[in-house]
N, C-alpha and C positions, 0 to 999 in steps of 0.2 A: 504494500500500500504506500502511496506517495502522499506526503504532506506538503503544505505551503512553505516553500523555502524562503519566502519573503519575510516570514515571521521570525526575525533573528532571535528574539527572546525565547521562543519555543525551541528553536534549534539549539540554543545554549543549554536549556534545561534537558533536552533530549540527549545531548552529548554527555552531560554529567550522569544522567540516569543510566545510559548504556554502559558507561564505565563502572558504575556501582553494581549493576546487574551482572556484569562479567566477573567482577570481584567475588560475588556470591557464588557464581557457578564454578569458579576456580576451585572451590572447596569440594565440589561434588564431581567425581570422575565419570559419572554416568549420565549427566544432564547437560552436556554441551549444547548450547543454543536453545535450551528449553524455554527460558524466559522470553526470548525474542519471538519464538514461534507462538507461545501463548498470547503475547501482546498482539501479534498479527491476527490470530484467529479471533480473539476477543474484540478487537476493533472492527473486524469485518462483520461479526455478529451484530455489533452496535450499529454499524452502517445499515445493515439490512433491516434492523428494527426501526429505522427512521430517525436515528439520532443525528443532530446537526454536527458540523465539522469539529467544533470545539469539544463537544461531548465525546466524539470518536477519538480525538487526540488525547483527552484525559484518560479514557479507558485504555488506550494503547500504553500510556505511561504506567498506569496502575497494573497492567499486565506485566510490564517489564520488572516491576518491583514487588510482585505478589509474594515472592519467596525470600525477600530481603532478610527476614528474621532468621534464616538459616545461618547467617553470618555469625550468630551467637551460639550455634550448636557445635559441639566438639567434632573435629574431623573423624575421630575414631568411631563415632556413631554414624555420621553421614556416609562414610565410605566403607562401612562394615560389609563384608562380602556375603555373609550368611543371614539367616533370619534374626531379626531383632528380638531381644528379650522384652518382656512386658515393661520393665523399667526403662529400657532404651527407647521403646516406642512412645512411652509417656514423655520422654525428653524431646523426641522429634515433634510431638504435638504442642510443644511450647513455642514453635516458630511463628505461628500466626500472631500471637500476642506480642512476641518480641518484635515482629515487623511493625505492628501497630505503634509501639512505643518509639521505634526509630523514626516513623513517618508522621506521627500525630501533629507535630508542630509545623509541618509544611502545608501552607494554605494556598499556594499558587496553583495547585492542581486539585480540583474538587474530588472528594471521596477517595483520595489516595490511600489513606490509612485503613479505610473500610475494606478496600480490596484485599489488603494484606491480612487483615484480622479475620475476615469471615469467609474466605474462599474455600475452606474445608467444611463449612456448614452444609447440611443436606436439606432438601426441600421438605422432607418428612420429619425433620427435627432430630435426626439421629447423628448429626455431625458434631463437630467441635470447632472452637472451644466453648461456645455458649449454648449449644443445642437449640439454636434459633430454627424456626420453621417458616415455610411459605414466604410471603412478602415481607415478613419481619426481617428477613435477610436482605441487606442492601442490594439493590439491583446490580451494581458494579461487581459485587462478589458473586452473585448468581451467574453473571455472564462469564467471569473468570473461572468459576467452578467447572462449567461445561468445557471451556477451552483447555483448561488444565488437564482434565480427565481425558479429553480427546488426545492431547499431545502425549500423555503418558502411554497411551495404547499405540500411537502412531510413531513411536520412537524406539530406538534400540536400547536395550537394558543389558545389564551384566549377564542375566540368565536367559535372555531371549532376544530375537530380532523383532523388527517392526511387525505388528500384527496385520493380517490381511484386512483390506478395507471393509469387506463384508462383515467381518467379526467386530470391527470397531463400530460400524453402523448398528449392528444388532445390539451391542452393549448400550449405546446411547438411547436407542429405542426402548430397550428393556427397562431402563432406569428413569424414564420420563415420569415425573410426578413423585418419585421416591428420592433419588439422589439429586435430580435436576429439576429446575423450573420447567414445566412441560412446554411452555411457549418458547423459551430460549433453546431448549433441546430441539424443538421442531426447526428452528432456524439453522442449528448445526446440522441437522439431517439434510436440509436443503443444500447446504454447502457441500456436504459429502456427495450428494447426488449430482451436483454440478461439477464435481471434481472427477471427471471421467478417467483421467490418467493417474489418479492417486498422487497428485503433486503435493498435497497438504500432509507432509510427513517429513521425518528426519532423513536427510540424505544418507546414502549408504556409506559414503566416505567421510570419516571423521578424523580430526587431528589427534595425534598422540603426543603427550607431554613427556619429554625425556630429560632427566636431570643428570648432568655430568659433575661428579665431585672428584677433583684432583688438585693438589696443591701446586702442581707445575703448570704454569700458564701456557707454555708451548704445547703441552699435551692437550689441554682443553681447546686451544686454537685449531690444532690439527683435526680433532674430532668434530668440532663445529663446522669446519670447512667441508667435511664429508657430507654434511646435511644441506649444503647450499643447493638450492633448486628443488629440494624435497619438500613440497608444500604440505604434506600430510604430517609433518613433525614440527613441534614447537620445542625449542631447546632452552633449558635453564642451566646456568653455570654456578658452581660454588667452589671456593678454594680451600674449604675445610669441611670436616664432618659437621661442625657446629653450624656453619652457614648453610649446608645442605639440609639439615634438620629444620632450620628456620624457613627455608623455601617450601619444604614439604608441609609445614604447618599452615601455610598460606595459599598453596596451590595444589590442585590434584595432580599427581604424578603417576604416569603409567609404567615407567621403567627407569631404573637407576643404573648408571655406569659409574663405578667408583674405584679409585685407586686403593689397593689393599694396605699399602705401607706408608700412609701419610703420617707426618709427625704430630705429636700432641694427642690427636684423636684418630686412631687408625681405622681402617675399613671394618674390622671386626667389632670394635666398640660402636661405630656408627650404625652398623647393621643390627646390633643389639637394641639400639634406641629405636630403629625403624620397626623391628619386629615386636617391640613392646606396644606399638600403636596398631600395626596391621601386618598380616602375613600375605596380603593380596598383591603386593607390588613386587615383581621380579627384580632382583639385584644381580648385576653382572660385575664381577671383580676384574680389575685391570692390574697387571703387575709386570715388572721388568724381569722378574725371576720365575723360572719354571721349577719351583721347589716342591718336591713331593709332599713334604709336611704341610706346606701352605695350601696345596691343592686339597689334601685330606681335611685340613681344618676348615677350609672354605666350604667343602661339601657338608661337613657336620653342621655348619652354621646355616645351611639352607640357601646358598647362593644358586642362582639359576644357571650361571655359566662362568667361565674363567678364561680371560683372553690375555695373551702375552703382548706387551708393548715392545716396539711400536706396532699398533694395531692397523691392519690393512682395512681398506674400505669394504672389501668383500667379506672379510671375517666379521666385521662389525655388523653389517646389514644381514648377514646370515644369522647371527645370534639374535638380533632385534626381531627379525621376521619370525623366527621360531618362537621366541618368548611371547610375542604379542598376538599369536594366532588365537 
């Protein structure tokens, strides 16, 4: 959807909001682009409902920031690979109220905080955080709820690919009047029927975030050069284990390439710290020494692979492609 580029104030707000929403998504390794897609779907629903251009713009921004409260949820919970415990699930359910408190003092965009706070409410009153029902749920949240649920089904997840369009349509239809406002769900169904090529979905190709941790700058430079022209990768660099851990706390990382013999905090110590948070991220050790004891120790620590420096481009990408399958 295209907006009025003449409105410089709106464009400034939009740039800031986009940056904030991407910061939120950097925490979650499985929701790349989710907020932007929800914003597009929600604003298109609003347009089809007859909202004026200013209302459509406001709903677009509310869609971008509907999950902003997740910025206050620990990464260890957001990126957990398996089923959440009841306690962890309760923690996740704090994000709507957290989002409300982040956004409640922003008055230049109408209903912004309401979209964040109530987008998990259900039309039949069984949602959270307040158990609101029907039209007691603010309209912006009812719109975002449909768009959010649609994108969850039309996106890749750690445990499955994008669902077939007919399955997504059936779920929206089945939950009219229970999970969703029936009138808004009907608009979403019309959008699905108009989307004959199933373009309203996450693209099959997604970027992977790779973190290089090595105290030697020339090694990092060489590895980074190997990724030049490879648009499917985003590269992060750290010159120590401490700096690498800091990056991982603020960004979702899909794979770590790490020197094993760094001073102060070596690869094994760093890997211990990583494993205390998650065992879902593959770690590839790099070393100038092909030492049997090091290889055995690396294996017991659960490294995904072990490459000898200087690493060739072919060896690097063979390991990466295997690890990220």
